[in-house]
Residue frames as a rotation matrix with the C-alpha (Angstrom) as fourth column:
MET 1
-0.470 -0.748 -0.469 4.01
-0.835 0.205 0.510 -34.38
-0.285 0.631 -0.721 20.37
ALA 2
0.516 0.709 -0.482 2.55
-0.836 0.538 -0.104 -37.06
0.186 0.456 0.870 18.12
ASN 3
0.453 -0.315 0.834 3.26
-0.216 0.869 0.445 -40.73
-0.865 -0.382 0.326 18.69
LYS 4
-0.091 -0.592 -0.801 5.85
-0.984 -0.072 0.165 -42.12
-0.155 0.803 -0.576 16.28
VAL 5
0.833 0.246 0.496 5.84
-0.144 0.961 -0.234 -45.38
-0.534 0.123 0.836 14.38
ARG 6
-0.304 -0.951 -0.059 8.79
-0.477 0.099 0.873 -47.17
-0.825 0.293 -0.484 12.84
ILE 7
0.848 0.525 0.080 8.45
-0.150 0.382 -0.912 -47.98
-0.509 0.761 0.403 9.18
ARG 8
-0.274 -0.902 0.332 10.81
0.334 0.235 0.913 -49.18
-0.902 0.361 0.237 6.42
ILE 9
0.724 0.360 -0.588 10.97
-0.415 -0.454 -0.789 -47.31
-0.551 0.815 -0.179 3.18
LEU 10
0.549 -0.503 -0.667 12.58
-0.476 0.468 -0.744 -49.74
0.687 0.727 0.018 0.81
ASP 11
0.325 -0.477 -0.817 15.54
0.621 0.759 -0.197 -50.89
0.713 -0.443 0.543 2.93
ASP 12
-0.680 -0.573 0.458 15.81
0.125 -0.706 -0.697 -47.80
0.723 -0.417 0.551 5.12
GLU 13
-0.157 0.618 -0.770 14.24
0.982 0.183 -0.054 -47.45
0.108 -0.764 -0.636 8.58
PHE 14
-0.717 0.046 0.696 12.36
0.056 -0.991 0.122 -44.25
0.695 0.126 0.708 9.29
GLU 15
-0.618 0.541 -0.571 10.20
0.714 0.080 -0.696 -42.82
-0.330 -0.837 -0.435 12.06
ALA 16
-0.715 0.475 0.514 6.96
0.107 -0.651 0.751 -41.05
0.691 0.592 0.414 11.16
PRO 17
-0.712 0.571 0.409 4.07
-0.669 -0.372 -0.644 -39.57
-0.216 -0.731 0.647 13.15
ALA 18
-0.801 0.370 0.471 1.42
0.255 0.922 -0.291 -42.25
-0.542 -0.113 -0.833 13.70
GLU 19
0.161 0.970 -0.184 -1.36
0.218 -0.217 -0.952 -40.19
-0.963 0.113 -0.246 12.13
ASP 20
-0.257 -0.352 -0.900 0.48
-0.702 -0.572 0.424 -39.47
-0.665 0.740 -0.100 8.88
THR 21
0.904 0.427 0.012 -0.33
-0.271 0.595 -0.757 -41.02
-0.330 0.681 0.654 5.56
ILE 22
0.397 -0.771 0.498 2.32
0.730 0.594 0.338 -42.95
-0.556 0.230 0.799 3.66
LEU 23
0.435 -0.208 0.876 2.61
0.722 -0.500 -0.478 -40.10
0.537 0.841 -0.068 1.15
ARG 24
0.842 -0.133 0.522 3.26
-0.353 -0.868 0.348 -37.56
0.407 -0.478 -0.778 3.92
ALA 25
0.719 -0.623 0.309 5.81
-0.010 0.435 0.900 -39.95
-0.695 -0.651 0.306 5.49
LEU 26
0.364 -0.585 0.725 7.54
0.924 0.327 -0.201 -40.22
-0.119 0.742 0.659 2.09
GLN 27
0.636 -0.080 0.768 7.67
0.223 -0.934 -0.281 -36.44
0.739 0.350 -0.576 1.91
MET 28
0.856 -0.305 0.418 9.18
-0.514 -0.401 0.758 -36.19
-0.064 -0.864 -0.500 5.41
TYR 29
0.608 -0.651 0.455 11.61
0.475 0.757 0.449 -39.02
-0.636 -0.057 0.769 4.56
GLY 30
0.447 -0.411 0.794 12.80
0.800 -0.212 -0.561 -37.07
0.399 0.886 0.234 1.51
ILE 31
0.736 -0.166 0.656 13.38
-0.301 -0.949 0.097 -33.95
0.606 -0.269 -0.748 3.61
ALA 32
0.817 -0.406 0.411 15.24
-0.338 0.241 0.910 -35.95
-0.468 -0.882 0.060 6.30
ARG 33
0.367 -0.678 0.637 17.46
0.637 0.682 0.359 -37.66
-0.678 0.274 0.682 3.68
ARG 34
-0.103 -0.378 -0.920 17.96
-0.257 -0.884 0.392 -34.40
-0.961 0.276 -0.006 1.72
LEU 35
-0.497 0.055 0.866 16.40
0.752 0.526 0.398 -35.83
-0.433 0.849 -0.302 -1.40
PRO 36
-0.991 0.126 -0.034 15.10
-0.126 -0.861 0.493 -33.39
0.033 0.493 0.870 -3.99
PRO 37
-0.476 0.875 0.087 11.35
-0.191 -0.007 -0.982 -32.58
-0.859 -0.483 0.170 -3.71
TYR 38
-0.529 0.298 -0.794 10.64
-0.848 -0.203 0.489 -33.19
-0.016 0.933 0.361 -7.39
GLY 39
-0.829 0.339 -0.445 7.76
0.153 0.903 0.403 -35.48
0.538 0.266 -0.800 -8.06
PHE 40
-0.693 0.558 -0.456 5.50
0.614 0.126 -0.779 -34.38
-0.377 -0.820 -0.430 -5.22
ALA 41
-0.643 0.465 -0.608 3.85
-0.496 -0.858 -0.132 -31.65
-0.583 0.217 0.783 -7.31
ARG 42
-0.721 0.356 -0.594 2.29
-0.472 0.376 0.798 -34.41
0.507 0.856 -0.103 -9.44
PHE 43
-0.733 0.469 -0.492 0.24
0.637 0.727 -0.256 -35.76
0.237 -0.502 -0.832 -6.51
CYS 44
-0.200 0.760 0.618 -3.26
-0.076 -0.641 0.764 -34.42
0.977 0.106 0.186 -5.83
TRP 45
-0.928 -0.282 0.244 -3.19
-0.274 0.072 -0.959 -35.82
0.253 -0.957 -0.144 -2.24
ASN 46
-0.276 0.878 0.391 -6.82
-0.774 0.038 -0.632 -37.06
-0.570 -0.477 0.669 -2.48
ALA 47
-0.419 -0.046 0.907 -6.50
0.126 0.986 0.108 -40.15
-0.899 0.160 -0.408 -4.72
ASN 48
0.659 0.716 -0.229 -8.08
-0.121 -0.199 -0.972 -38.56
-0.742 0.669 -0.045 -7.82
CYS 49
0.346 -0.590 -0.730 -4.84
-0.931 -0.315 -0.186 -38.48
-0.120 0.743 -0.658 -9.80
LYS 50
0.982 0.093 0.165 -4.03
-0.099 0.995 0.032 -42.14
-0.162 -0.048 0.986 -9.02
GLN 51
0.510 -0.858 -0.066 -0.32
-0.379 -0.155 -0.912 -41.27
0.772 0.490 -0.404 -9.10
CYS 52
-0.110 -0.599 0.793 0.57
-0.966 -0.123 -0.227 -42.43
0.233 -0.791 -0.565 -5.55
ILE 53
0.900 0.434 -0.034 -0.24
-0.416 0.881 0.226 -46.10
0.128 -0.189 0.974 -5.79
LEU 54
-0.219 -0.974 -0.047 2.47
-0.859 0.216 -0.463 -48.19
0.462 -0.061 -0.885 -4.24
GLU 55
0.429 0.269 -0.862 2.99
0.059 0.944 0.324 -51.55
0.901 -0.190 0.390 -2.61
TYR 56
-0.248 -0.494 0.834 3.49
-0.868 -0.269 -0.417 -51.98
0.430 -0.827 -0.362 1.11
GLU 57
-0.127 0.137 -0.982 3.56
0.225 0.969 0.106 -54.82
0.966 -0.208 -0.153 3.59
CYS 58
-0.353 0.081 0.932 2.07
-0.845 -0.455 -0.281 -54.82
0.401 -0.887 0.229 7.06
ASP 59
0.044 0.317 0.947 1.67
-0.781 0.602 -0.165 -57.77
-0.623 -0.732 0.275 9.41
GLY 60
-0.594 -0.438 0.675 2.92
-0.012 0.844 0.536 -60.08
-0.805 0.310 -0.506 6.65
VAL 61
0.279 0.777 0.564 0.28
0.732 0.207 -0.649 -58.99
-0.621 0.594 -0.511 4.16
ARG 62
-0.834 -0.551 0.005 1.26
0.388 -0.580 0.716 -57.24
-0.392 0.600 0.698 0.91
THR 63
0.300 0.953 -0.048 -1.12
0.724 -0.260 -0.639 -54.60
-0.621 0.157 -0.768 -0.39
ARG 64
-0.744 -0.349 0.569 -1.29
0.634 -0.637 0.439 -52.08
0.209 0.687 0.695 -3.22
ASP 65
0.357 0.870 -0.342 -3.08
0.921 -0.388 -0.027 -48.89
-0.156 -0.305 -0.939 -2.32
PHE 66
0.525 -0.077 0.847 -3.04
0.294 -0.918 -0.266 -45.09
0.799 0.389 -0.460 -2.49
ALA 67
-0.413 -0.778 -0.474 -0.22
0.788 -0.045 -0.614 -43.63
0.456 -0.627 0.632 -0.39
CYS 68
-0.785 0.126 0.607 -2.24
-0.217 -0.973 -0.077 -40.47
0.581 -0.192 0.791 0.19
GLN 69
0.191 0.966 0.174 -5.14
-0.681 0.002 0.733 -42.40
0.707 -0.258 0.658 1.74
THR 70
0.589 -0.038 -0.807 -3.27
0.351 0.912 0.213 -45.00
0.728 -0.409 0.551 3.84
GLU 71
0.751 -0.303 0.587 -2.01
-0.638 -0.559 0.529 -44.23
0.168 -0.772 -0.613 7.35
VAL 72
-0.219 -0.891 -0.397 1.38
-0.492 0.452 -0.744 -45.51
0.842 0.033 -0.538 8.39
ARG 73
0.898 0.409 0.162 1.45
-0.358 0.464 0.810 -48.26
0.256 -0.786 0.563 10.99
ASP 74
0.232 -0.840 0.490 4.24
-0.862 0.056 0.504 -49.53
-0.451 -0.540 -0.711 13.16
GLY 75
-0.214 -0.450 0.867 6.28
-0.051 0.892 0.450 -52.17
-0.976 0.052 -0.214 11.34
MET 76
0.841 0.539 0.047 4.94
0.058 -0.003 -0.998 -51.22
-0.538 0.842 -0.033 7.88
ARG 77
-0.322 -0.930 0.176 7.34
0.310 0.072 0.948 -51.74
-0.895 0.359 0.265 5.01
ILE 78
0.590 0.399 -0.702 7.03
-0.486 -0.518 -0.703 -49.61
-0.644 0.756 -0.112 1.88
ARG 79
0.167 -0.529 0.832 8.15
0.415 0.803 0.427 -52.01
-0.894 0.274 0.354 -0.86
THR 80
-0.184 -0.236 0.954 7.76
0.975 -0.169 0.146 -49.77
0.127 0.957 0.261 -3.95
LEU 81
-0.638 -0.003 -0.770 7.66
0.202 -0.966 -0.164 -46.06
-0.743 -0.260 0.617 -4.64
PRO 82
0.546 0.832 -0.101 4.99
0.173 -0.230 -0.958 -44.29
-0.820 0.505 -0.269 -6.72
HIS 83
0.241 -0.494 0.835 6.11
0.936 0.346 -0.065 -44.33
-0.257 0.798 0.546 -10.35
VAL 84
0.655 0.028 0.755 6.08
0.413 -0.850 -0.327 -40.52
0.632 0.526 -0.569 -10.65
LEU 85
0.910 -0.414 0.000 8.33
-0.205 -0.451 0.869 -40.02
-0.360 -0.791 -0.496 -7.64
LEU 86
0.773 -0.583 -0.250 11.65
-0.303 0.007 -0.953 -39.51
0.558 0.812 -0.171 -9.36
TRP 87
0.262 -0.684 0.681 13.70
-0.903 0.077 0.424 -40.77
-0.342 -0.726 -0.597 -6.39
LYS 88
0.836 0.080 0.543 13.52
0.025 0.983 -0.183 -44.16
-0.549 0.166 0.819 -8.08
LYS 89
0.784 -0.580 0.222 16.10
0.283 0.015 -0.959 -42.98
0.553 0.814 0.176 -10.55
LEU 90
0.368 -0.655 0.660 18.17
-0.713 -0.654 -0.252 -41.08
0.597 -0.378 -0.708 -8.00
LEU 91
0.213 -0.234 0.949 18.26
-0.857 0.422 0.297 -44.05
-0.470 -0.876 -0.111 -5.59
LYS 92
-0.556 -0.370 -0.745 18.61
-0.769 0.569 0.292 -46.53
0.316 0.735 -0.600 -8.46
VAL 93
-0.407 0.524 0.748 15.55
-0.469 0.583 -0.663 -48.42
-0.784 -0.621 0.008 -7.27
LYS 94
-0.905 0.205 -0.372 14.24
-0.233 0.494 0.838 -51.23
0.355 0.845 -0.399 -9.40
ASP 95
0.016 0.987 0.162 10.56
-0.918 -0.050 0.393 -52.07
0.396 -0.155 0.905 -9.35
ARG 96
-0.939 -0.260 0.226 9.83
-0.338 0.819 -0.463 -54.91
-0.064 -0.511 -0.857 -6.97
ALA 97
-0.279 0.892 -0.356 6.82
-0.671 0.085 0.737 -56.87
0.687 0.444 0.575 -8.06
């Protein structure tokens, strides 16, 4: 069994396998919260499409990066969602700059 890390996706705590990328953790989060899978088909999962850029905070440092290329770390906070992930509308999330 993989080690788990605790992350925050917006204002919701979630546990993800330590080796997962943020994008994979978002996918697992959606499954766990029974959110519709729409939006994930738009990601290439290798940073070529540039659709998964989001903002996260770790150890007090805010960063913008590709969710498909960044591993989750314990205490990480996902502050924004990729703009093509349609949960933003479903969850009524406003962009946080």
